[in-house]
C-alpha positions in Angstrom: 0.0 0.0 0.0 1.5 3.4 -1.0 2.2 5.9 1.7 0.0 9.0 2.1 1.5 12.4 1.7 1.5 12.9 5.5 3.3 9.5 6.0 5.9 10.5 3.4 6.5 13.8 5.2 7.1 12.0 8.5 9.3 9.3 6.8 11.4 12.1 5.3 11.7 13.9 8.6 12.8 10.7 10.4 15.3 9.9 7.7 16.8 13.4 7.8 17.0 13.2 11.6 19.0 9.9 11.5 21.3 11.2 8.8 22.0 14.4 10.8 22.6 12.5 14.0 25.0 10.0 12.3 26.9 12.9 10.9 26.9 14.7 14.3 28.3 11.5 15.9 31.2 11.6 13.4 30.6 8.1 12.0 29.6 6.7 8.6 27.0 4.1 7.7 29.6 1.4 7.8 30.3 2.0 11.5 26.6 2.5 12.2 26.0 -1.0 10.7 28.8 -2.5 12.8 27.2 -1.0 15.9 23.8 -2.2 15.0 25.1 -5.7 14.3 26.4 -5.8 17.9 22.8 -5.3 19.0 21.7 -8.2 16.8 20.4 -6.3 13.8 21.7 -7.5 10.5 22.5 -4.3 8.7 25.1 -3.3 6.1 26.3 0.0 4.9 24.2 -0.5 1.7 21.1 -1.5 3.6 21.3 1.6 5.7 21.9 3.8 2.7 18.8 2.3 1.0 16.6 2.7 4.0 17.5 6.3 4.5 17.3 7.1 0.8 13.7 5.6 0.7 12.8 7.1 4.0 11.0 3.9 5.0 12.2 1.7 7.8 10.7 -0.1 10.8 10.4 1.7 14.1 12.7 -1.0 15.5 15.5 0.3 13.2 14.9 3.9 14.3 15.0 3.0 18.0 18.1 0.8 17.5 19.8 3.8 15.8 18.9 6.0 18.7 20.3 3.4 21.1 23.6 2.9 19.3 24.1 6.6 19.0 23.3 6.9 22.7 20.6 9.6 22.1 18.3 10.4 24.9 15.2 12.6 24.9 14.4 13.0 21.2 11.7 15.6 20.8 9.2 15.5 17.9 10.3 19.1 17.2 13.7 17.7 16.4 12.3 15.6 13.6 
């Protein structure tokens, strides 16, 4: 089922947020994948690139990224 315009907007916001936080952490997608793999998620640099380019990913991926980047207190205004 295709995403609604509102869903596309939120997906884009979430994707941009992750990209910005990864950059702020000073790591690349390869290192992010390695950190996620330590948490049991099977990710690669390419799979992360694809997810963030599409802007569609599971909430579990989003939460795991927050965990490995050690982010606390994310506010909706930040998205």
